[in-house]
N, C-alpha and C positions, 0 to 999 in steps of 0.2 A: 504494500500500500504506500503511495507517495506520502511523505511526511506532512504535506500541506493539505491533504484531503481527508475527509471523514465519510464513513459509511452511515447510511440512515440509521439512527439509534433505535427506531421502531422495528427494524428488521435484522439488526446485527446480533451476534452471539456474544454474550458477556461472560467473563470469568467472575463469578460472585464469590467473595471470600469474607468470612467472619473471623475476627480476631477477638479472643477472650479479653485482652487488655489493650485498650485503644492507645494508652500512653506509651508503653514500652514495647508493644507489638510482639510480646512473647507469650508462650503458653499454648492453650488449645486453639485450633483453627478448624473451620468447616468450609468446604469448597463445593461449588456446583456450577455447571454451565447452564445459562438461561438465555432464551431468545427474547430480545426486546428489552429496552431500558426500563420500562415501567414494571415488567415482571421481575427483573433483577432487583430493582429498588424495593419492591414489595417483599421479596425474599429477605433482603438485608434488614428492612425495618421490623420484621418479625423477630430479629435477633439483636438489634442494636438501636440506640437512640441517635447515634452519630453515624451518618452514612456519607461516603464520598463516592461519586460516580465519575468515571473518567471516559472521555470520548476520543482519546488519542489512540495511537496505534500500538500502545503497550510500552512505549519508551518512557522518557522522563515525564512525570505527571505535571505538566505545565498548568498554571492557574487558569489560562484562557480556555482550556479544554476540560477543566474539572469543576464539579458543582457539589454543593452540600444538599443532600436529599432527605435527611432525617429530621426528627422533631427538634434536635439540638444542633446548633451550628458546628460545622466540622471542617477540618483542614489537615494536611499532613505536616507535622512538625519537622522543621529543618529544611522543608522544601517550599512551603507556602508561608507568607508573612502573617497571615491572619485568616479569619473565617472566609470560606469561599462563597461566591454568589449562590443564591438558592436555585435549585433545579427548577426551570421554568415549566416543566411538564410537557411542552411541545416546542420543538425548534423549527425555525423557518429554514428551508433548504438554502444553502449558500448560493451565490450567483452562478457559480460554475456547476451546481447540482451535486447530489450525493455521489460519492465514488462507487462505481459498479465494477468490482473485480471479476475476472474470468474464473471459471471453475479450476483451471490449472494454476492460476496465480494465487487464489485465496479461497480454497474450498470450504474452510471453516466459517466463512461468511455466506457464501452462496447456498450451501447445503441447508443451513437452518432457515434461510429466507424462503426457500422452496417449501420446506416442511411446514412452516407457519402458514403459508398461503393455502396449502392443502388442508390443514387442520381447521383453519377459519372457514373454508368452503364446506367442510363436513359438519360444522357446528359444534365440534368437540373443543373442550378447554385444552389449551396447550401448556398451561402452567397450573400445577396443583401442589399445595404444600404436602410434603411427605407424610404419610400416615404411619403411626407407630405399629410395629409388629407385636401382636398380642402374645407371641411366644418368646419375645425378647426377654431374657432373664433380668434386664435392667428395669422392667416394668412389673416384676413380680414382687410380692410382699417379702420382707426380710425374714429369713428362716428363724425358727425358735432356737433356744439354747440346745446344744447337742455336743457330745464328746466324740461323735463319729464323723461329723461333717468336716471337710477340709477347706480351710480358707486360705487362698493364695493371693498375696499382693503382687501385682504385675507392674514392674517398673516401666514408666513411660517417659518421664521428664523430671525436672528438678524445680522446686519452688524458688522464689526470689532469695530465700535464705539458704538455699542449697539442699534442703531436705527432699528426699525422693517423693514423687507423687505418681499416682496411677490408680487403676481400678482395683477393687477387692472382689475376687471371684470365689464363690462358694460351690464346692463340688460334693455330690452325694456318692460315695463309693459303692453303695448298694445298688442304686439305680443307674450308676455310671452316667450321671447327667449333671450339668451345671444348673443348680437350682436358684441361684441368685447372683447378680452382679451389681455393685454399687452404681447408681445412676450417674454419679459424678466422680471424678478423680478425687482421691483422698490422700492425705499425707501418710507415710508409712507408719508413723507413730499412732495416727488415728486408726489405721487398719489393725495394727497390733492390739490396741486397747479394745476395739470392738470384738475382735476374735477372743481375747481373754475373757471379756465380760460374758460372751455367749458360750464359752467353753469349746469353741471350735479349734481344731488343729490348725496351726498357723505356719505358713511358709512364704518365701519370697522367690519370685521368678524374675530373672533379668539382673543386669548389673548397671552400676552408675556410669552414665556417659555425660559428657558436657552438653548441656542443652543449648541449641543454636537459637539465634534471634531471627525473627521473620519481620518483613516490612510492615492503620485503623480499619474498621470494617469497611471494605471498599469493593467496588465492582468495576471491572473494565473489560 
């Protein structure tokens, strides 16, 4: 894509990313590809109050191609000087028109554009919030005290103070099934304390690694 051209935001495919901590951009993230700016913004607003949407080509997030689209003003620290202009909802096509890449040049834009047109013609919704799986152990009630259940803390990352964090997974050796998983990551000290209180057998899976930093809740 030429650096001075933009694809129609109503038809483009966006990389929507949620960051757990807007200030230091570390911790858990969630990613999804969404067709259309409004669908991408809706996905982000379900998860964050501060949302940045970028209409550039994925390079440097310049202020002229970035907007604040959430309930609270947003910007990218170290790159933007202050709150970005509010997302207007609809953009007037530039004088030269929206950029139309060929399938060979930019298939990730053309393919979603064709898909959205087909879905609109069929009357089906092209964007739906993900539905929780009723069999997901994270949505099950916490098991009762037991000395036969095996609780395993799975290392995933490190908290700001360096303590290991990750999910606590409870396994029933009789049924050979995971009966529960903590819905959120917990500290290893919290996992150990819960297992002790419940009488579960406790173990740790994984080793400490240096947690990396990732670049606020944003879509582009």
